[in-house]
C-alpha positions, -999 to +999 in steps of 0.1 A: -371+147-730-392+177-721-430+177-709-457+198-719-479+209-690-511+229-699-521+253-671-554+269-670-579+286-651-612+271-662-650+276-653-671+246-644-685+247-679-650+247-695-644+283-704-609+299-699-613+332-715-602+363-698-598+352-661-578+380-651-597+412-658-625+430-680-600+442-705-580+411-709-599+395-737-632+408-746-632+390-780-667+379-791-684+403-767-672+383-737-687+401-707-672+385-677-636+392-679-620+389-642-644+360-631-615+343-611-607+373-588-636+371-563-626+334-557-589+338-549-574+326-516-542+316-499-545+279-511-547+290-546-516+314-544-497+285-526-506+261-556-495+287-582-462+292-563-456+255-561-462+252-600-438+279-606-413+267-581-400+241-607-379+249-638-401+258-667-402+278-700-434+293-713-453+281-742-478+307-753-502+316-781-501+350-796-529+366-777-518+353-743-481+364-751-494+399-759-514+401-727-482+388-706-458+410-726-479+441-717-480+433-679-451+413-665-423+436-676-440+464-659-446+450-624-425+435-597-453+412-583-445+376-585-439+357-607-427+387-629-390+378-625-397+343-634-417+350-665-393+379-677-363+355-675-375+323-687-377+315-725-410+323-741-418+301-770-446+318-789-470+303-817-479+331-838-484+338-876-479+374-871-446+392-884-445+417-856-414+415-836-414+396-802-402+426-779-404+408-745-370+396-735-361+359-743-390+354-767-386+329-795-410+325-825-422+289-833-419+287-871-439+267-894-462+238-881-467+246-844-475+209-831-444+198-850-422+225-836-434+217-801-429+180-807-393+188-817-388+210-785-401+180-764-374+159-778-347+181-765-333+188-731-346+214-708-374+222-683-411+216-687-430+235-714-458+253-695-487+269-714-508+297-698-541+302-713-537+301-751-568+283-760-560+280-796-526+266-790-538+242-763-564+229-787-538+221-813-515+203-786-543+182-774-553+173-808-517+162-816-514+143-783-486+164-771-499+172-738-483+155-706-502+171-679-532+194-673-529+217-644-562+231-638-579+255-615-616+248-618-638+276-606-674+272-593-687+294-621-710+289-652-700+314-679-722+300-706-701+312-736-665+321-745-633+303-754-632+268-742-603+246-728-614+216-749-624+219-785-639+193-809-604+182-820-591+169-785-580+131-787-604+109-768-587+093-738-587+086-700-569+109-675-554+099-642-559+123-613-524+130-599-533+154-572-564+176-560-573+199-533-601+225-528-598+261-519-617+279-492-639+294-520-647+261-537-620+261-565-607+226-573-569+225-578-562+195-598-535+178-619-543+152-645-520+130-667-531+110-698-538+073-688-543+057-721-575+050-744-611+051-731-624+019-717-661+012-721-686-013-703-724-017-700-748-015-671-776-027-694-794-062-689-776-092-703-808-101-721-824-068-733-862-064-728-886-060-758-890-024-749-853-019-749-849-035-783-877-013-797-860+017-782-827+008-800-847+004-832-861+038-827-828+054-820-813+039-852-841+053-872-838+088-856-801+087-865 
């Protein structure tokens, strides 16, 4: 069985839009494209090298696919060889041909198609960016690991990693390190349903009971 690993560069407030450059994705008037660049260091490069050092196929949304297809076939910088040669599974409703070599269109319901891919044999299915696709995978409970580079930046607005449709649940921290520029490099795996508890007094005070009643009235 294959795993789905969602990899993303994300700001501290959860935005993942246009990390690589100003022209990457200015959708919605996003003005901070390239926000990861000033924070790059050797530790982050090593972490990315480790991530791409294991067998994988790419799982991409249409916009990220188009960004990659316009870049990686035209450069020799790593990981161009890897990205060019692996299979690219593309979630798209567009009828435009997928010209980048080894690209496969996901037909019909995307979460169902990914669930079917997971049942087969092969390497990990690695997402890059692709916020809409990631939202659908999280909502369907298909994500086996989150591989995040969390940057010390507040972007305020833009495409987010987590939408309202993400399934509630706890995560297990598998590994973490911090770059010289304050970027947290972390891997998480699903760890089951959310557990709850309470720090409140066993016998609530009259003030607490009044507060609860007020909250109910306020809805």
